[in-house]
Residue, then its C-alpha position, 0 to 999 in steps of 0.5 A: m698883739l703880743s703873746k703873754s710869753l713874749f710880753g712876760a719876757l720883755l717885762a722881765f728884761a726891762i726889770a733886769d735892765a732897770a735893776l742894773a742901772d745905778t740910780s742912787a745919789e752919791r752921798d757923803i762925799k767929803l768936801t775939801g777946799d777953801a773959801m774967800i768972802y770979799g767985796g768988789d771984783i774977784g780980780d781985785p777983791v776988797g773987804p766985804t760990806p753988807g751991800d757988797a759981799k761975795a763968796f768964792l768957793n774952791v772945791t777940791g778932791k773927790a767932789a771936784h772930780r765927780m763934778f768935772e766928770m758929770m759936767g761932760r765933754s760938752a763943757d770942755q773949754h778952749g781958747e786964749c785963757v786956757d792952759p793946754a796942760v789943764a783940762t777946763r770945763a765950764k757951764g754957766d758960772l761953774t768952772c772945773m779944772h783938772d791938772k797934774d795936781g788933781y781936780t778943782c771947781y770954782l763957784g761964786f755967789n753974791l751974798a746980797t742976792g743969793k745968785s751965782i756969779a762968775s768966780s774965776t778970772c783969766 
């Protein structure tokens, strides 16, 4: 059984450690980028229709930087489509890149279903 003084010291250490951890959400990050509403395929877009409409979002700046960082190194991509001068991270339908010009993340959504879709081409 722990003595009261040892228990108190451990509890104080745990509280101090928790106080040092930043657990707050990052809010009010200015969103920059652009969007495209289209039909067909991202590689060969056509005009959207009510039954075939998709949104391509291109996020840049601090939001893209933080997204790239938070995806982690496990999302690093290598292969025939990746430019060696561009660091690429991808998970699911989200792709983020970092090059000499900064950070960019690509998101796509099928507007008829609300589901995410791949939003970049090789």
